[in-house]
N, C-alpha and C positions, 0 to 999 in steps of 0.2 A: 793510181789507175787514172786512165787516161779518157777523157770525155770526147764525145762524138764530135765536138766543136773543133777539138784539136786534131782531128783527122782531115776535115774539109770544112771550107766556107759554108755557110748557111745563109740565105737571104729570107726576109718575111715579106709578105704582101703589104702594100701601103696601107690598106686597112688595118692590119695587125698593127703596125708601127702607131699609126694614129690612135688605136685603142690603147696601147701601152703608154702614150703620151697622156691620154685624157686619164688613165689611171694614176699616173706619176703627179699630174697637176693636181688630182683630187687629195691626193697623200700630202703633198706639199703644202697644201691650202689648210689642210687639217692641222698639219703639224704648227704651222705659223699661228694658227687660230687657239691651240691648246698647250703649245709649249712654254715653258717657264724661262724667262729670259730671251736672250739673243740666238735661238737656235740657227736661225737663217739669216745671219747679218747681210748678206746679199739679195736676200728676197728668193721669190719662187725661180729656182732655176729653169724651170719650163716656160715662163713667161717669155714671150719673144719668138719662140720655136713656133715656126709655120707647120701646118698639116700637110703632109704630102698631098698630092693632088690624085684623084681617084678615076681610074679608067671609067668612062661612059658607060651606063648600062645598056645591054644589048638590046 
């Protein structure tokens, strides 16, 4: 079954990307705090990723 993304490129608003990044950062922080052993040997992959600039409000 083909998905919509296979048929055409999709873009997300900068605020959506920033929101996804924030959720991923929270997930990786939780994993690092609760996982046994070295689950993330390189650390949180979201650290050092800058948020996208948002357009000025109207």
